[in-house]
DRENDO-1510 file (C-alpha; in Angstrom, 1 decimal, always signed):
<recs>
REC; n; res; u; v; w
REC; 1; MET; +26.6; +6.1; +6.8 .
REC; 2; ARG; +23.9; +6.8; +9.4 .
REC; 3; LEU; +22.0; +8.9; +6.9 .
REC; 4; LEU; +22.0; +6.0; +4.3 .
REC; 5; ILE; +20.8; +3.4; +6.9 .
REC; 6; ALA; +18.2; +5.9; +8.3 .
REC; 7; GLY; +16.9; +6.6; +4.8 .
REC; 8; PHE; +16.5; +2.9; +4.0 .
REC; 9; LEU; +14.8; +2.3; +7.3 .
REC; 10; LEU; +12.4; +5.1; +6.9 .
REC; 11; PHE; +11.1; +3.4; +3.8 .
REC; 12; PRO; +10.0; +0.2; +5.5 .
REC; 13; LEU; +10.1; +0.8; +9.2 .
REC; 14; LEU; +8.7; +4.2; +10.1 .
REC; 15; LEU; +6.0; +4.3; +7.7 .
REC; 16; ASN; +0.9; +0.5; +6.0 .
REC; 17; ALA; +2.0; -2.8; +5.3 .
REC; 18; GLN; +0.4; -3.6; +2.0 .
REC; 19; PHE; -2.6; -5.5; +3.3 .
REC; 20; GLN; -1.5; -7.1; +6.6 .
REC; 21; LEU; -2.9; -10.5; +5.4 .
REC; 22; GLY; -1.6; -12.3; +8.5 .
REC; 23; TRP; -3.7; -10.0; +10.8 .
REC; 24; ARG; -6.6; -8.3; +9.0 .
REC; 25; THR; -8.1; -11.6; +7.9 .
REC; 26; ASP; -8.2; -12.8; +11.6 .
REC; 27; THR; -11.7; -13.6; +12.7 .
REC; 28; TYR; -11.1; -11.4; +15.8 .
REC; 29; ALA; -9.6; -8.4; +13.9 .
REC; 30; GLY; -12.9; -6.4; +14.3 .
REC; 31; ILE; -12.8; -2.9; +12.9 .
REC; 32; ASN; -9.2; -3.5; +11.5 .
REC; 33; SER; -10.6; -6.1; +9.1 .
REC; 34; ALA; -12.8; -3.5; +7.4 .
REC; 35; LEU; -9.7; -2.3; +5.6 .
REC; 36; VAL; -9.6; -5.6; +3.6 .
REC; 37; ASN; -13.4; -6.1; +3.3 .
REC; 38; PRO; -15.9; -3.8; +4.9 .
REC; 39; ALA; -18.2; -6.8; +5.5 .
REC; 40; ALA; -15.6; -8.5; +7.6 .
REC; 41; PRO; -16.3; -6.8; +11.0 .
REC; 42; GLY; -19.8; -8.5; +10.8 .
REC; 43; ARG; -18.2; -11.9; +11.5 .
REC; 44; THR; -16.4; -10.7; +14.6 .
REC; 45; PRO; -17.5; -12.7; +17.7 .
REC; 46; TYR; -17.0; -9.8; +20.1 .
REC; 47; SER; -19.9; -7.6; +20.9 .
REC; 48; TRP; -17.5; -4.7; +20.6 .
REC; 49; ASP; -13.8; -4.0; +19.9 .
REC; 50; LEU; -11.6; -0.9; +20.3 .
REC; 51; ASN; -8.4; -0.3; +18.3 .
REC; 52; LEU; -6.3; +2.0; +20.4 .
REC; 53; GLY; -3.5; +2.3; +17.8 .
REC; 54; GLU; -1.8; +0.5; +14.9 .
REC; 55; VAL; +1.4; +1.5; +13.1 .
REC; 56; SER; +2.3; -0.2; +9.9 .
REC; 57; THR; +4.8; +0.0; +7.1 .
REC; 58; PHE; +5.5; -1.3; +3.6 .
REC; 59; LEU; +8.1; -0.9; +0.9 .
REC; 60; ALA; +8.7; -2.8; -2.3 .
REC; 61; ASN; +10.6; -2.1; -5.4 .
REC; 62; ASN; +12.4; -4.0; -8.2 .
REC; 63; TYR; +14.9; -1.2; -9.1 .
REC; 64; GLY; +17.6; -1.3; -6.4 .
REC; 65; TYR; +18.6; -3.3; -3.4 .
REC; 66; LEU; +21.2; -3.7; -0.6 .
REC; 67; ARG; +23.4; -6.8; -0.8 .
REC; 68; GLU; +23.8; -9.5; +1.9 .
REC; 69; THR; +22.0; -7.7; +4.8 .
REC; 70; SER; +18.6; -7.5; +6.6 .
REC; 71; ILE; +16.5; -5.0; +8.4 .
REC; 72; THR; +17.7; -6.5; +11.7 .
REC; 73; GLN; +21.3; -6.0; +10.7 .
REC; 74; LEU; +20.6; -2.4; +9.6 .
REC; 75; LEU; +19.1; -1.7; +13.0 .
REC; 76; ARG; +22.1; -3.2; +14.8 .
REC; 77; ASN; +24.5; -1.1; +12.7 .
REC; 78; ARG; +22.6; +2.2; +12.7 .
REC; 79; ASP; +25.2; +3.8; +14.9 .
REC; 80; LYS; +28.3; +2.3; +13.2 .
REC; 81; ASP; +30.4; +4.3; +10.7 .
REC; 82; LEU; +30.2; +1.7; +7.9 .
REC; 83; ASP; +31.7; +2.1; +4.5 .
REC; 84; VAL; +29.2; +2.2; +1.7 .
REC; 85; PHE; +30.0; +0.9; -1.8 .
REC; 86; PHE; +28.3; +0.6; -5.1 .
REC; 87; ALA; +28.7; -3.1; -6.1 .
REC; 88; ARG; +30.5; -2.1; -9.3 .
REC; 89; ASP; +33.1; -0.1; -7.4 .
REC; 90; LEU; +34.0; -2.6; -4.7 .
REC; 91; PRO; +37.7; -2.5; -3.9 .
REC; 92; SER; +39.5; -5.7; -5.0 .
REC; 93; ASP; +41.4; -5.9; -1.7 .
REC; 94; LEU; +38.3; -5.6; +0.5 .
REC; 95; ASN; +38.4; -7.9; +3.5 .
REC; 96; PRO; +35.1; -10.0; +3.7 .
REC; 97; SER; +35.1; -9.4; +7.5 .
REC; 98; ASP; +35.0; -5.6; +7.0 .
REC; 99; ASP; +31.8; -3.8; +8.0 .
REC; 100; VAL; +30.5; -2.5; +4.7 .
REC; 101; LEU; +27.2; -1.8; +3.1 .
REC; 102; VAL; +26.8; -2.6; -0.6 .
REC; 103; TYR; +24.1; -1.4; -2.9 .
REC; 104; ASP; +23.3; -2.5; -6.4 .
REC; 105; TYR; +20.5; -2.4; -9.1 .
REC; 106; PHE; +18.3; -5.0; -10.7 .
REC; 107; GLU; +17.9; -5.5; -14.5 .
REC; 108; ASN; +14.3; -6.0; -15.3 .
REC; 109; ASN; +11.9; -5.6; -18.2 .
REC; 110; SER; +9.8; -3.1; -16.3 .
REC; 111; TYR; +10.2; -1.4; -12.9 .
REC; 112; TYR; +7.8; -0.5; -10.0 .
REC; 113; GLY; +8.1; +1.0; -6.6 .
REC; 114; GLN; +5.5; +1.2; -3.8 .
REC; 115; GLN; +5.7; +2.7; -0.3 .
REC; 116; LEU; +2.8; +2.9; +2.1 .
REC; 117; ASN; +2.8; +4.5; +5.5 .
REC; 118; SER; -0.2; +4.2; +7.9 .
REC; 119; ILE; -1.3; +5.0; +11.4 .
REC; 120; LEU; -4.7; +3.6; +12.3 .
REC; 121; GLY; -5.9; +5.8; +15.2 .
REC; 122; PRO; -8.6; +5.3; +17.8 .
REC; 123; SER; -11.3; +3.1; +16.0 .
REC; 124; PHE; -14.1; +0.9; +17.2 .
REC; 125; SER; -17.0; -1.3; +16.2 .
REC; 126; VAL; -20.0; -2.4; +18.1 .
REC; 127; ARG; -22.9; -4.8; +17.6 .
REC; 128; LEU; -26.1; -2.7; +17.7 .
REC; 129; ALA; -28.4; -5.6; +17.0 .
REC; 130; PRO; -27.9; -9.3; +16.5 .
REC; 131; GLN; -27.4; -8.8; +12.7 .
REC; 132; THR; -26.1; -5.2; +12.6 .
REC; 133; ARG; -22.7; -3.9; +13.4 .
REC; 134; ILE; -21.4; -0.3; +13.1 .
REC; 135; GLY; -17.9; +1.1; +13.5 .
REC; 136; VAL; -15.8; +4.2; +13.1 .
REC; 137; PHE; -12.1; +4.4; +12.2 .
REC; 138; THR; -9.5; +7.1; +11.9 .
REC; 139; ARG; -6.4; +6.8; +9.8 .
REC; 140; TRP; -3.4; +8.8; +8.5 .
REC; 141; GLN; -1.5; +7.4; +5.5 .
REC; 142; THR; +0.9; +8.2; +2.8 .
REC; 143; LEU; +1.3; +6.3; -0.4 .
REC; 144; PHE; +3.9; +6.4; -3.2 .
REC; 145; SER; +3.3; +4.3; -6.2 .
REC; 146; GLY; +5.0; +4.0; -9.6 .
REC; 147; LYS; +4.7; +1.2; -12.1 .
REC; 148; GLY; +5.5; +0.6; -15.8 .
REC; 149; LEU; +8.8; +2.3; -15.7 .
REC; 150; ASP; +10.6; +1.5; -19.0 .
REC; 151; GLU; +13.5; -1.0; -18.9 .
REC; 152; ASP; +15.7; +1.6; -20.5 .
REC; 153; LEU; +15.5; +3.6; -17.3 .
REC; 154; GLY; +17.1; +0.8; -15.3 .
REC; 155; PHE; +20.6; +1.8; -14.0 .
REC; 156; TYR; +22.6; -0.6; -16.1 .
REC; 157; GLN; +20.4; -0.4; -19.2 .
REC; 158; TRP; +20.5; +3.4; -19.1 .
REC; 159; ASP; +24.3; +3.5; -18.6 .
REC; 160; ALA; +24.7; +1.2; -21.7 .
REC; 161; ILE; +22.8; +3.4; -24.1 .
REC; 162; PRO; +25.2; +5.4; -26.3 .
REC; 163; SER; +25.0; +9.2; -26.5 .
REC; 164; GLN; +22.6; +10.5; -29.3 .
REC; 165; GLN; +21.2; +7.1; -29.9 .
REC; 166; VAL; +17.4; +7.5; -30.2 .
REC; 167; PHE; +15.3; +5.0; -28.1 .
REC; 168; THR; +11.7; +4.7; -27.1 .
REC; 169; LEU; +10.3; +5.1; -23.6 .
REC; 170; ASP; +7.0; +3.3; -22.8 .
REC; 171; LYS; +4.3; +5.3; -21.2 .
REC; 172; PHE; +4.4; +5.3; -17.4 .
REC; 173; ARG; +2.9; +6.9; -14.3 .
REC; 174; GLY; +3.8; +7.6; -10.7 .
REC; 175; ALA; +2.0; +9.4; -7.9 .
REC; 176; ALA; +2.3; +10.1; -4.2 .
REC; 177; ALA; -0.1; +11.5; -1.6 .
REC; 178; SER; -0.6; +11.8; +2.1 .
REC; 179; TRP; -4.0; +12.3; +3.8 .
REC; 180; THR; -6.1; +11.7; +6.9 .
REC; 181; GLU; -9.5; +10.2; +7.0 .
REC; 182; VAL; -12.5; +9.3; +9.1 .
REC; 183; GLY; -14.6; +6.4; +8.1 .
REC; 184; LEU; -18.0; +5.0; +9.1 .
REC; 185; ASN; -18.4; +1.2; +8.7 .
REC; 186; ILE; -21.7; -0.6; +8.6 .
REC; 187; SER; -22.2; -4.4; +8.2 .
REC; 188; GLN; -25.5; -6.2; +8.0 .
REC; 189; SER; -26.1; -9.9; +8.2 .
REC; 190; ILE; -28.9; -11.7; +6.3 .
REC; 191; PHE; -29.5; -15.3; +7.1 .
REC; 192; THR; -30.3; -17.7; +4.3 .
REC; 193; ASN; -31.4; -21.4; +4.2 .
REC; 194; ASN; -27.9; -22.7; +4.2 .
REC; 195; GLY; -25.8; -19.9; +5.6 .
REC; 196; GLU; -25.3; -16.2; +6.2 .
REC; 197; LEU; -24.8; -13.2; +3.9 .
REC; 198; ILE; -22.9; -10.2; +5.3 .
REC; 199; LEU; -23.0; -6.9; +3.4 .
REC; 200; GLY; -20.6; -4.2; +4.3 .
REC; 201; LEU; -20.0; -0.5; +3.5 .
REC; 202; SER; -17.4; +2.0; +4.6 .
REC; 203; ALA; -17.9; +5.7; +3.8 .
REC; 204; ARG; -14.8; +7.9; +4.3 .
REC; 205; ARG; -14.1; +11.6; +4.4 .
REC; 206; LEU; -10.6; +12.5; +3.3 .
REC; 207; TRP; -8.4; +15.5; +4.0 .
REC; 208; GLY; -5.4; +15.6; +1.7 .
REC; 209; GLN; -2.2; +17.1; +3.0 .
REC; 210; ARG; +0.1; +16.9; -0.1 .
REC; 211; ALA; +0.4; +15.1; -3.3 .
REC; 212; GLY; +2.1; +15.0; -6.7 .
REC; 213; TYR; +2.0; +12.9; -9.8 .
REC; 214; LEU; +3.7; +12.5; -13.2 .
REC; 215; ILE; +2.3; +10.5; -16.1 .
REC; 216; SER; +3.4; +9.9; -19.7 .
REC; 217; GLU; +0.4; +9.2; -21.8 .
REC; 218; GLU; +2.2; +8.0; -24.9 .
REC; 219; ASP; +5.4; +6.3; -25.8 .
REC; 220; PHE; +8.0; +8.8; -27.0 .
REC; 221; SER; +11.5; +9.1; -28.4 .
REC; 222; LEU; +14.5; +10.2; -26.3 .
REC; 223; SER; +18.2; +10.4; -26.6 .
REC; 224; LYS; +21.1; +11.3; -24.3 .
REC; 225; LEU; +23.4; +14.2; -25.1 .
REC; 226; PRO; +27.2; +13.7; -24.8 .
REC; 227; ASN; +28.9; +13.9; -21.5 .
REC; 228; THR; +25.5; +13.7; -19.6 .
REC; 229; ILE; +24.9; +17.3; -20.3 .
REC; 230; GLY; +21.2; +16.8; -21.0 .
REC; 231; LEU; +18.4; +15.0; -23.0 .
REC; 232; GLU; +16.6; +15.4; -26.3 .
REC; 233; GLY; +13.0; +14.2; -26.8 .
REC; 234; THR; +10.2; +14.4; -29.2 .
REC; 235; ASP; +6.5; +13.3; -29.7 .
REC; 236; PHE; +5.9; +13.3; -25.9 .
REC; 237; SER; +2.8; +14.0; -23.9 .
REC; 238; LEU; +3.5; +14.5; -20.2 .
REC; 239; GLU; +1.3; +15.7; -17.4 .
REC; 240; ALA; +2.4; +16.7; -13.9 .
REC; 241; GLY; +0.5; +18.0; -10.8 .
REC; 242; PHE; +1.7; +18.8; -7.4 .
REC; 243; THR; +0.6; +20.8; -4.3 .
REC; 244; SER; +2.4; +24.0; -3.4 .
REC; 245; ASN; +3.7; +22.3; -0.2 .
REC; 246; ALA; +4.9; +19.1; -1.9 .
REC; 247; ALA; +8.5; +19.9; -1.4 .
REC; 248; ASN; +8.2; +20.9; +2.2 .
REC; 249; ASP; +9.2; +17.8; +4.2 .
REC; 250; ASP; +8.4; +19.3; +7.7 .
REC; 251; ASP; +5.0; +20.9; +7.5 .
REC; 252; PHE; +2.1; +18.4; +7.4 .
REC; 253; THR; -0.5; +20.8; +8.9 .
REC; 254; ASP; -1.8; +22.1; +5.6 .
REC; 255; SER; -4.8; +20.3; +4.0 .
REC; 256; PRO; -5.3; +21.6; +0.5 .
REC; 257; GLY; -7.1; +18.4; -0.5 .
REC; 258; ARG; -10.7; +17.3; +0.1 .
REC; 259; GLY; -12.4; +14.1; -1.0 .
REC; 260; TRP; -14.7; +11.2; -0.4 .
REC; 261; ALA; -14.1; +7.5; -0.7 .
REC; 262; ALA; -16.1; +4.3; -0.2 .
REC; 263; ASP; -15.4; +0.6; +0.2 .
REC; 264; ILE; -18.2; -2.0; -0.5 .
REC; 265; GLY; -18.1; -5.7; +0.1 .
REC; 266; LEU; -19.9; -8.9; +1.0 .
REC; 267; ILE; -19.1; -12.2; +2.7 .
REC; 268; TYR; -21.2; -15.4; +2.2 .
REC; 269; ARG; -20.8; -18.0; +4.9 .
REC; 270; ILE; -22.0; -21.5; +4.5 .
REC; 271; ASP; -22.8; -23.6; +7.6 .
REC; 272; LEU; -22.3; -27.3; +7.2 .
REC; 273; GLY; -23.8; -28.2; +10.5 .
REC; 274; ASP; -20.7; -28.5; +12.7 .
REC; 275; ASP; -21.6; -25.5; +14.8 .
REC; 276; PHE; -19.3; -23.2; +12.7 .
REC; 277; TYR; -19.2; -22.0; +9.1 .
REC; 278; ARG; -17.1; -24.4; +7.1 .
REC; 279; TRP; -16.7; -22.1; +4.0 .
REC; 280; GLU; -16.6; -18.3; +3.6 .
REC; 281; PHE; -16.5; -16.4; +0.3 .
REC; 282; GLY; -15.9; -12.7; +0.1 .
REC; 283; ALA; -15.6; -9.9; -2.5 .
REC; 284; ALA; -15.0; -6.2; -2.1 .
REC; 285; VAL; -14.0; -3.1; -4.0 .
REC; 286; LEU; -11.8; -0.8; -1.9 .
REC; 287; ASP; -10.7; +2.8; -2.3 .
REC; 288; ILE; -13.4; +4.0; -4.7 .
REC; 289; GLY; -12.9; +7.8; -4.7 .
REC; 290; SER; -10.5; +10.6; -5.2 .
REC; 291; LEU; -9.0; +13.8; -3.7 .
REC; 292; LEU; -9.3; +17.3; -5.2 .
REC; 293; PHE; -6.2; +19.3; -4.4 .
REC; 294; LYS; -6.3; +23.1; -4.5 .
REC; 295; GLU; -3.3; +25.4; -3.8 .
REC; 296; SER; -1.6; +23.4; -6.5 .
REC; 297; GLU; -0.2; +23.4; -10.0 .
REC; 298; LEU; -1.2; +21.3; -13.0 .
REC; 299; HIS; +1.2; +21.3; -16.0 .
REC; 300; ARG; +1.0; +19.7; -19.4 .
REC; 301; PHE; +4.0; +19.3; -21.7 .
REC; 302; ASN; +3.0; +18.2; -25.3 .
REC; 303; SER; +5.2; +18.5; -28.3 .
REC; 304; ASP; +5.9; +16.8; -31.6 .
REC; 305; GLN; +9.0; +18.9; -32.1 .
REC; 306; LEU; +12.5; +18.2; -30.7 .
REC; 307; ALA; +13.0; +19.6; -27.2 .
REC; 308; THR; +16.2; +19.8; -25.3 .
REC; 309; THR; +16.8; +19.9; -21.5 .
REC; 310; LEU; +20.2; +20.6; -20.1 .
REC; 311; THR; +21.2; +19.1; -16.8 .
REC; 312; ASP; +22.8; +22.3; -15.4 .
REC; 313; SER; +19.4; +24.0; -15.6 .
REC; 314; TYR; +18.0; +21.7; -12.9 .
REC; 315; ASN; +21.0; +21.3; -10.6 .
REC; 316; ASN; +20.6; +24.3; -8.4 .
REC; 317; LEU; +16.8; +24.4; -7.8 .
REC; 318; ASP; +15.6; +25.8; -4.4 .
REC; 319; THR; +14.7; +22.9; -2.1 .
REC; 320; GLU; +11.3; +24.2; -1.1 .
REC; 321; GLN; +10.4; +25.5; -4.6 .
REC; 322; GLY; +11.9; +22.6; -6.5 .
REC; 323; PHE; +8.8; +21.2; -8.2 .
REC; 324; SER; +7.5; +24.6; -9.2 .
REC; 325; GLN; +10.9; +25.7; -10.5 .
REC; 326; ALA; +11.5; +22.4; -12.3 .
REC; 327; ALA; +8.1; +22.7; -14.1 .
REC; 328; ALA; +8.8; +26.3; -15.1 .
REC; 329; GLN; +12.2; +25.3; -16.5 .
REC; 330; LEU; +10.8; +22.4; -18.4 .
REC; 331; SER; +8.1; +24.7; -19.8 .
REC; 332; GLU; +10.9; +27.1; -20.9 .
REC; 333; ASP; +12.7; +24.1; -22.6 .
REC; 334; VAL; +9.6; +22.8; -24.4 .
REC; 335; PHE; +7.6; +26.0; -25.2 .
REC; 336; GLY; +10.2; +28.8; -24.9 .
REC; 337; ASP; +8.1; +30.3; -22.1 .
REC; 338; ASN; +8.2; +29.3; -18.4 .
REC; 339; SER; +4.5; +29.7; -17.8 .
REC; 340; ILE; +2.7; +28.1; -20.8 .
REC; 341; SER; +2.7; +24.6; -19.4 .
REC; 342; ARG; +0.7; +25.6; -16.3 .
REC; 343; VAL; -3.0; +25.0; -17.1 .
REC; 344; SER; -4.7; +24.9; -13.7 .
REC; 345; ASP; -4.3; +25.6; -10.0 .
REC; 346; GLU; -5.9; +22.4; -8.9 .
REC; 347; PHE; -6.0; +18.7; -9.8 .
REC; 348; ASN; -7.9; +15.5; -9.0 .
REC; 349; LEU; -6.1; +12.4; -7.9 .
REC; 350; ARG; -7.9; +9.1; -7.7 .
REC; 351; LEU; -7.3; +6.6; -5.0 .
REC; 352; PRO; -5.7; +3.1; -5.7 .
REC; 353; THR; -9.0; +1.2; -6.3 .
REC; 354; THR; -8.5; -2.4; -5.5 .
REC; 355; ILE; -10.6; -5.6; -6.0 .
REC; 356; SER; -10.4; -7.9; -2.9 .
REC; 357; LEU; -11.5; -11.5; -3.1 .
REC; 358; GLN; -11.4; -14.1; -0.3 .
REC; 359; ALA; -12.2; -17.8; +0.1 .
REC; 360; THR; -11.8; -19.5; +3.5 .
REC; 361; TYR; -12.1; -23.1; +4.5 .
REC; 362; ALA; -12.3; -24.0; +8.2 .
REC; 363; PHE; -11.1; -27.4; +9.4 .
REC; 364; THR; -12.4; -26.6; +12.9 .
REC; 365; GLU; -14.0; -23.6; +14.6 .
REC; 366; TRP; -10.6; -22.1; +15.1 .
REC; 367; ALA; -8.2; -23.6; +12.5 .
REC; 368; LYS; -8.6; -22.5; +8.9 .
REC; 369; VAL; -6.9; -21.5; +5.7 .
REC; 370; GLU; -7.7; -18.4; +3.6 .
REC; 371; ALA; -6.9; -17.5; +0.0 .
REC; 372; ASN; -6.8; -13.8; -1.0 .
REC; 373; VAL; -6.5; -12.0; -4.3 .
REC; 374; LEU; -6.0; -8.2; -4.1 .
REC; 375; ALA; -5.8; -6.7; -7.6 .
REC; 376; GLY; -5.2; -3.1; -8.3 .
REC; 377; ILE; -7.4; -1.5; -11.0 .
REC; 378; ALA; -5.4; +0.7; -13.3 .
REC; 379; PRO; -7.6; +3.5; -14.7 .
REC; 380; GLY; -6.1; +6.1; -16.9 .
REC; 381; GLY; -5.1; +9.6; -15.8 .
REC; 382; ALA; -3.8; +10.8; -12.4 .
REC; 383; SER; -4.2; +7.9; -10.0 .
REC; 384; LEU; -2.4; +6.2; -7.2 .
REC; 385; THR; -2.0; +2.4; -7.9 .
REC; 386; ARG; -1.3; -0.9; -6.2 .
REC; 387; ASN; +0.3; -4.0; -7.4 .
REC; 388; THR; -1.6; -7.3; -7.4 .
REC; 389; THR; -1.1; -9.7; -4.4 .
REC; 390; LEU; -2.0; -13.4; -4.2 .
REC; 391; ALA; -1.9; -15.0; -0.8 .
REC; 392; LEU; -2.7; -18.2; +1.1 .
REC; 393; THR; -2.8; -17.9; +4.9 .
REC; 394; PRO; -3.2; -20.9; +7.2 .
REC; 395; ARG; -4.2; -19.6; +10.7 .
REC; 396; ILE; -5.4; -20.4; +14.2 .
REC; 397; ASP; -7.9; -17.9; +15.7 .
REC; 398; ARG; -8.7; -18.2; +19.4 .
REC; 399; HIS; -10.3; -15.7; +21.7 .
REC; 400; TRP; -7.1; -14.6; +23.5 .
REC; 401; TRP; -4.5; -15.5; +20.9 .
REC; 402; GLY; -4.0; -16.2; +17.2 .
REC; 403; ILE; -1.3; -16.9; +14.7 .
REC; 404; GLY; -1.2; -16.7; +10.9 .
REC; 405; MET; +1.4; -17.4; +8.3 .
REC; 406; PRO; +0.6; -15.7; +4.9 .
REC; 407; VAL; +2.4; -17.0; +1.9 .
REC; 408; SER; +2.0; -14.3; -0.8 .
REC; 409; LEU; +3.1; -13.5; -4.3 .
REC; 410; TYR; +3.6; -9.8; -4.7 .
REC; 411; ALA; +3.4; -8.1; -8.2 .
REC; 412; MET; +3.3; -11.6; -9.6 .
REC; 413; ASN; +7.1; -12.1; -9.2 .
REC; 414; ASP; +8.0; -11.8; -5.5 .
REC; 415; LEU; +7.2; -14.8; -3.3 .
REC; 416; ARG; +7.1; -14.0; +0.4 .
REC; 417; VAL; +6.4; -15.7; +3.7 .
REC; 418; GLY; +5.0; -13.7; +6.6 .
REC; 419; LEU; +4.1; -14.2; +10.2 .
REC; 420; ALA; +1.5; -12.6; +12.4 .
REC; 421; ALA; +0.7; -13.2; +16.1 .
REC; 422; ARG; -2.0; -11.9; +18.5 .
REC; 423; LEU; -1.8; -12.3; +22.3 .
REC; 424; GLY; -4.4; -10.5; +24.3 .
REC; 425; PRO; -4.6; -6.8; +23.3 .
REC; 426; LEU; -1.3; -6.9; +21.4 .
REC; 427; PHE; -0.9; -7.9; +17.7 .
REC; 428; ILE; +2.3; -7.8; +15.6 .
REC; 429; GLY; +3.4; -9.1; +12.3 .
REC; 430; THR; +5.0; -8.9; +8.9 .
REC; 431; ASP; +4.1; -10.2; +5.4 .
REC; 432; GLN; +7.8; -10.4; +4.5 .
REC; 433; LEU; +9.6; -12.4; +7.2 .
REC; 434; GLY; +12.7; -12.8; +5.0 .
REC; 435; ALA; +13.5; -9.1; +5.1 .
REC; 436; PHE; +14.4; -9.6; +8.8 .
REC; 437; THR; +16.8; -12.5; +8.1 .
REC; 438; ASN; +20.0; -12.2; +6.0 .
REC; 439; SER; +18.9; -11.5; +2.4 .
REC; 440; LYS; +21.1; -11.5; -0.7 .
REC; 441; GLN; +18.9; -8.7; -2.2 .
REC; 442; LEU; +17.1; -6.6; +0.4 .
REC; 443; SER; +14.7; -4.4; -1.7 .
REC; 444; GLY; +12.0; -3.7; +0.9 .
REC; 445; GLY; +10.1; -4.9; +3.9 .
REC; 446; ASP; +7.0; -4.4; +6.0 .
REC; 447; PHE; +6.0; -4.5; +9.7 .
REC; 448; TYR; +3.0; -3.7; +11.8 .
REC; 449; VAL; +2.2; -3.6; +15.5 .
REC; 450; GLY; -0.9; -2.4; +17.4 .
REC; 451; VAL; -3.0; -2.6; +20.5 .
REC; 452; LYS; -6.7; -3.2; +20.8 .
REC; 453; PHE; -9.2; -4.1; +23.5 .
REC; 454; PHE; -12.2; -6.4; +23.5 .
REC; 455; PRO; -14.6; -8.1; +25.9 .
REC; 456; LEU; -12.9; -10.4; +28.4 .
REC; 457; GLY; -15.3; -13.2; +27.7 .
REC; 458; LEU; -17.6; -14.3; +25.0 .
REC; 459; ASN; -21.4; -14.8; +25.2 .
REC; 460; ARG; -21.8; -18.4; +23.9 .
REC; 461; ASN; -25.5; -17.8; +23.4 .
REC; 462; GLY; -25.2; -14.8; +21.3 .
REC; 463; SER; -22.0; -12.9; +20.8 .
REC; 464; LYS; -19.8; -15.9; +20.0 .
REC; 465; LYS; -21.9; -17.1; +17.2 .
REC; 466; ASN; -25.2; -16.0; +15.8 .
REC; 467; LYS; -27.7; -18.8; +16.3 .
REC; 468; LYS; -30.4; -17.6; +13.9 .
REC; 469; ARG; -29.6; -19.2; +10.6 .
REC; 470; GLY; -32.9; -20.1; +9.0 .
REC; 471; ARG; -32.6; -23.9; +8.6 .
REC; 472; ARG; -29.6; -26.1; +9.0 .
REC; 473; ARG; -29.1; -29.4; +7.2 .
REC; 474; GLY; -32.0; -31.7; +7.6 .
REC; 475; GLY; -34.5; -28.8; +7.8 .
REC; 476; LYS; -34.5; -28.4; +11.6 .
REC; 477; ASP; -35.4; -24.9; +12.8 .
REC; 478; VAL; -32.7; -23.2; +14.8 .
REC; 479; GLU; -33.5; -21.3; +17.9 .
REC; 480; CYS; -33.9; -17.6; +17.5 .
REC; 481; TYR; -32.3; -14.9; +19.6 .
REC; 482; LYS; -33.9; -14.4; +23.0 .
REC; 483; PHE; -34.0; -10.9; +24.5 .
</recs>
């Protein structure tokens, strides 16, 4: 029981919330906001900010779930010896008051899963000149992403398919990777006649620790053999790549991957003459880049002939050599030779490139509402991916405290309400508050917490708000900076 609860908690609680929209869109987020738009640190009122540490976690899937529970309940029951049941196998004489954990599966037209893990290490930004800000951030993260999994692979749908009935699987892809990175962020303000344009760039150096992916480039035919002894397939085109250490869960010291990445963005702020910018519009492209992994294996399995795989051949694979042995066995099944499928000792894995759009309306200098669209771009080939998120976040941003409540639509079908709070150097939040209350179908969750430092006061004549804006309404010149 403890292992099951621990396994579920490791998905959402020990691991990057998707985008932390309640926190990273905060005016005072500083260098942390660069991860949503690299231009965003340029609007920070502080002359400097230092992120001491941030731990964040995210899990979402539409394949399986736990019934009538919450993350809070799982934490309370982590030391209890609870009975675990598959929903279809629940005893008829079960007492509702009994402590049990019940799991079940969704029935959908297509399936996805996404898990992000992140630690944002020591990071900072500082204003070098009235219009120029520079920062450095360090981060470790892992990402698993899979989407487009055919409906026939759902638990109930798969179970209902008769043996030796041919069916078609749609093309799909899944990938996972972990890496560390160091990023340099630069934002530059340019004042216009009616506002301010902020341009931002983050350049990142990446060190990949481990990775793996599987993609099906074409739809193909499949059938189940009787008594679940195996599968038969034809007209398939599969590609798989994985690092040699991918199956080793303990060793994260190897770094067989190297890569570069960039984020580019801009924010346009319009000043309506009330001593603050009434409107802000932003756009960014995040995670442009890739990782090249060596000490790896790249396999391709292509056949227009019928190929058979037997379950027993894959049941006793060595844990640490599982991926390599599985690929060799599949090569034997498809080509009659366990080495033909291996075509390279390295592979390239693209990052989950994302379009980020923002629009903010400020009612006062500190009360505002922000709309965000974060859409994952889905290039072909080996690539990590992200699902699209739409969000609307009302918020209050003050010097020493702030609060935001993002209402988001994840993957265009999962409506969520979150809550984020900042008090002094501490910030904490979630984009899925419902996962911590009793949920009929608990299929994920997210949480983040961190500590950062900033100036105790704000310079009202400079740091709090840039005074040089060209011309305000009515054409009156605004006083320039004084040094």
